[in-house]
TORKOL-4160 file (C-alpha; in steps of 0.2 Angstrom, whole numbers, padded with zeros to 4 digits, m for minus):
126
<pt num="1" X="0172" Y="0016" Z="0003"/>
<pt num="2" X="0157" Y="0026" Z="m0004"/>
<pt num="3" X="0144" Y="0016" Z="m0012"/>
<pt num="4" X="0150" Y="m0001" Z="m0005"/>
<pt num="5" X="0140" Y="m0016" Z="m0005"/>
<pt num="6" X="0137" Y="m0014" Z="0014"/>
<pt num="7" X="0130" Y="0003" Z="0011"/>
<pt num="8" X="0118" Y="m0004" Z="m0002"/>
<pt num="9" X="0113" Y="m0018" Z="0010"/>
<pt num="10" X="0110" Y="m0005" Z="0024"/>
<pt num="11" X="0099" Y="0005" Z="0013"/>
<pt num="12" X="0090" Y="m0010" Z="0007"/>
<pt num="13" X="0087" Y="m0017" Z="0025"/>
<pt num="14" X="0079" Y="0000" Z="0030"/>
<pt num="15" X="0069" Y="0002" Z="0014"/>
<pt num="16" X="0059" Y="m0014" Z="0016"/>
<pt num="17" X="0051" Y="m0010" Z="0032"/>
<pt num="18" X="0049" Y="0008" Z="0027"/>
<pt num="19" X="0039" Y="0004" Z="0011"/>
<pt num="20" X="0029" Y="m0009" Z="0020"/>
<pt num="21" X="0024" Y="0004" Z="0034"/>
<pt num="22" X="0019" Y="0016" Z="0020"/>
<pt num="23" X="0008" Y="0003" Z="0012"/>
<pt num="24" X="0000" Y="m0001" Z="0029"/>
<pt num="25" X="m0003" Y="0017" Z="0034"/>
<pt num="26" X="m0010" Y="0023" Z="0017"/>
<pt num="27" X="m0022" Y="0008" Z="0017"/>
<pt num="28" X="m0027" Y="0010" Z="0035"/>
<pt num="29" X="m0032" Y="0029" Z="0032"/>
<pt num="30" X="m0040" Y="0026" Z="0015"/>
<pt num="31" X="m0057" Y="0022" Z="0022"/>
<pt num="32" X="m0056" Y="0037" Z="0034"/>
<pt num="33" X="m0052" Y="0051" Z="0021"/>
<pt num="34" X="m0061" Y="0055" Z="0005"/>
<pt num="35" X="m0045" Y="0053" Z="m0006"/>
<pt num="36" X="m0031" Y="0041" Z="m0005"/>
<pt num="37" X="m0019" Y="0056" Z="m0007"/>
<pt num="38" X="m0021" Y="0061" Z="0011"/>
<pt num="39" X="m0014" Y="0045" Z="0017"/>
<pt num="40" X="0001" Y="0048" Z="0006"/>
<pt num="41" X="0002" Y="0066" Z="0013"/>
<pt num="42" X="0003" Y="0059" Z="0030"/>
<pt num="43" X="0017" Y="0047" Z="0027"/>
<pt num="44" X="0027" Y="0060" Z="0017"/>
<pt num="45" X="0025" Y="0073" Z="0031"/>
<pt num="46" X="0030" Y="0060" Z="0045"/>
<pt num="47" X="0045" Y="0055" Z="0034"/>
<pt num="48" X="0050" Y="0073" Z="0032"/>
<pt num="49" X="0050" Y="0076" Z="0051"/>
<pt num="50" X="0060" Y="0060" Z="0054"/>
<pt num="51" X="0072" Y="0063" Z="0041"/>
<pt num="52" X="0076" Y="0080" Z="0047"/>
<pt num="53" X="0078" Y="0073" Z="0064"/>
<pt num="54" X="0090" Y="0059" Z="0058"/>
<pt num="55" X="0100" Y="0072" Z="0048"/>
<pt num="56" X="0102" Y="0083" Z="0063"/>
<pt num="57" X="0107" Y="0069" Z="0075"/>
<pt num="58" X="0119" Y="0062" Z="0062"/>
<pt num="59" X="0127" Y="0080" Z="0061"/>
<pt num="60" X="0127" Y="0083" Z="0080"/>
<pt num="61" X="0131" Y="0066" Z="0087"/>
<pt num="62" X="0144" Y="0053" Z="0084"/>
<pt num="63" X="0131" Y="0042" Z="0075"/>
<pt num="64" X="0138" Y="0031" Z="0062"/>
<pt num="65" X="0135" Y="0034" Z="0043"/>
<pt num="66" X="0127" Y="0016" Z="0044"/>
<pt num="67" X="0113" Y="0023" Z="0055"/>
<pt num="68" X="0110" Y="0037" Z="0043"/>
<pt num="69" X="0110" Y="0025" Z="0028"/>
<pt num="70" X="0099" Y="0012" Z="0036"/>
<pt num="71" X="0086" Y="0025" Z="0044"/>
<pt num="72" X="0088" Y="0041" Z="0033"/>
<pt num="73" X="0090" Y="0034" Z="0016"/>
<pt num="74" X="0083" Y="0017" Z="0018"/>
<pt num="75" X="0068" Y="0017" Z="0030"/>
<pt num="76" X="0062" Y="0036" Z="0029"/>
<pt num="77" X="0067" Y="0037" Z="0010"/>
<pt num="78" X="0055" Y="0022" Z="0006"/>
<pt num="79" X="0042" Y="0028" Z="0019"/>
<pt num="80" X="0040" Y="0044" Z="0009"/>
<pt num="81" X="0035" Y="0043" Z="m0009"/>
<pt num="82" X="0037" Y="0058" Z="m0021"/>
<pt num="83" X="0032" Y="0048" Z="m0036"/>
<pt num="84" X="0015" Y="0043" Z="m0029"/>
<pt num="85" X="0013" Y="0061" Z="m0024"/>
<pt num="86" X="0016" Y="0067" Z="m0042"/>
<pt num="87" X="0004" Y="0054" Z="m0049"/>
<pt num="88" X="m0010" Y="0059" Z="m0037"/>
<pt num="89" X="m0008" Y="0077" Z="m0042"/>
<pt num="90" X="m0009" Y="0072" Z="m0060"/>
<pt num="91" X="m0025" Y="0061" Z="m0056"/>
<pt num="92" X="m0033" Y="0076" Z="m0048"/>
<pt num="93" X="m0028" Y="0087" Z="m0063"/>
<pt num="94" X="m0035" Y="0074" Z="m0075"/>
<pt num="95" X="m0051" Y="0074" Z="m0066"/>
<pt num="96" X="m0053" Y="0092" Z="m0067"/>
<pt num="97" X="m0049" Y="0095" Z="m0049"/>
<pt num="98" X="m0036" Y="0109" Z="m0051"/>
<pt num="99" X="m0040" Y="0117" Z="m0034"/>
<pt num="100" X="m0038" Y="0101" Z="m0025"/>
<pt num="101" X="m0022" Y="0097" Z="m0034"/>
<pt num="102" X="m0016" Y="0115" Z="m0029"/>
<pt num="103" X="m0021" Y="0113" Z="m0011"/>
<pt num="104" X="m0013" Y="0096" Z="m0010"/>
<pt num="105" X="0003" Y="0102" Z="m0018"/>
<pt num="106" X="0005" Y="0118" Z="m0007"/>
<pt num="107" X="0000" Y="0108" Z="0009"/>
<pt num="108" X="0012" Y="0094" Z="0005"/>
<pt num="109" X="0027" Y="0105" Z="0001"/>
<pt num="110" X="0023" Y="0117" Z="0015"/>
<pt num="111" X="0020" Y="0104" Z="0028"/>
<pt num="112" X="0035" Y="0093" Z="0023"/>
<pt num="113" X="0046" Y="0108" Z="0024"/>
<pt num="114" X="0039" Y="0113" Z="0041"/>
<pt num="115" X="0040" Y="0095" Z="0047"/>
<pt num="116" X="0058" Y="0094" Z="0041"/>
<pt num="117" X="0063" Y="0110" Z="0050"/>
<pt num="118" X="0055" Y="0104" Z="0066"/>
<pt num="119" X="0063" Y="0087" Z="0066"/>
<pt num="120" X="0080" Y="0095" Z="0062"/>
<pt num="121" X="0077" Y="0108" Z="0076"/>
<pt num="122" X="0073" Y="0095" Z="0088"/>
<pt num="123" X="0088" Y="0084" Z="0083"/>
<pt num="124" X="0100" Y="0099" Z="0085"/>
<pt num="125" X="0095" Y="0101" Z="0103"/>
<pt num="126" X="0095" Y="0083" Z="0108"/>
């Protein structure tokens, strides 16, 4: 049954460690980079790669829908964060840093798309 309680549980069980890992990675890289948004950039690109890989493996293997929900929607969905990305762009724009916001937007979308494609490509050849 689509949208069952067990599906929600799988998504939730994946989301908790994904969100925790995002927090740890962003906070770990914050002292090393001039702006916090580069930590967000990193976790988003890694999540795009991994989600592309999970999607491909789910399509090409006999992996269960449960694995896709747990890892794809739950873990990697919570590891990435579009809302934080959008707010960080807004903060750059509000600070008068339009060029930084543009570079971040283009780099994030481009790298995310490329990472998704590479992950998907690897997954289809597994």
